[in-house]
C-alpha positions in Angstrom: 14.1 6.9 3.0 10.9 4.8 3.5 9.3 7.7 5.3 9.9 10.0 2.3 8.4 7.4 0.0 5.4 7.0 2.2 4.8 10.7 2.3 5.1 11.0 -1.5 2.7 8.1 -2.0 0.1 9.5 0.4 0.3 12.9 -1.2 -0.3 11.5 -4.7 -3.1 9.1 -4.0 -6.6 9.3 -2.6 -6.5 5.7 -1.3 -5.1 3.8 0.3 -3.1 5.7 2.9 0.1 4.1 3.9 1.9 4.0 7.3 5.3 2.5 8.0 6.7 1.3 11.3 9.8 -0.5 12.5 9.2 -3.7 14.2 11.1 -5.0 17.3 13.2 -7.1 15.1 14.2 -4.1 12.9 12.0 -5.0 9.9 9.9 -2.3 8.3 6.2 -3.0 8.3 3.9 -1.3 5.8 0.2 -0.9 6.5 -2.4 0.3 4.0 -5.8 1.6 5.2 -8.9 3.4 4.0 -11.8 4.7 6.0 -15.2 4.6 4.4 -17.0 7.9 5.3 -20.5 7.2 4.0 -23.7 7.9 5.8 -25.9 4.9 6.5 -27.5 3.6 3.3 -24.6 2.9 0.9 -25.7 0.4 -1.7 -24.0 -3.0 -2.2 -22.8 -1.7 -5.5 -21.2 1.4 -3.9 -19.5 -0.7 -1.2 -18.3 -3.3 -3.9 -16.9 -0.5 -6.0 -15.1 1.2 -3.1 -13.5 -2.1 -2.0 -12.5 -2.9 -5.6 -10.9 0.5 -5.9 -9.0 0.0 -2.6 -7.7 -3.4 -3.6 -6.5 -2.2 -7.1 -4.9 0.9 -5.6 -3.2 -1.1 -2.9 -1.7 -3.5 -5.6 -0.6 -0.5 -7.6 1.0 1.1 -4.5 2.8 -2.2 -3.6 4.2 -2.3 -7.2 5.5 1.2 -6.8 7.2 0.3 -3.5 8.7 -2.8 -5.2 10.2 -0.6 -7.8 11.5 1.9 -5.3 12.9 -0.7 -2.9 14.0 -3.8 -4.8 14.4 -6.9 -2.8 18.0 -8.1 -3.1 17.0 -11.6 -2.2 14.1 -11.9 -4.6 16.2 -12.9 -7.6 18.2 -16.1 -7.8 21.9 -16.0 -8.3 23.2 -16.5 -11.9 24.6 -19.9 -10.9 21.4 -21.2 -9.2 
């Protein structure tokens, strides 16, 4: 199920690209990455804009994953 979500997110976004792995303890680890493919000479403004875009896209993607895979332990019980 997570692999399908990762493929869908990767197909629909330019950045970041997402990978998922299962850890030794059985947990699912999500990694987001982006490779900068610029020739030498990118300005500080270009780098800043690209990093900003990556951060905002990563936050958006995490929000999408939160919606798709809700954490059953994130909410307190009614009697808490």
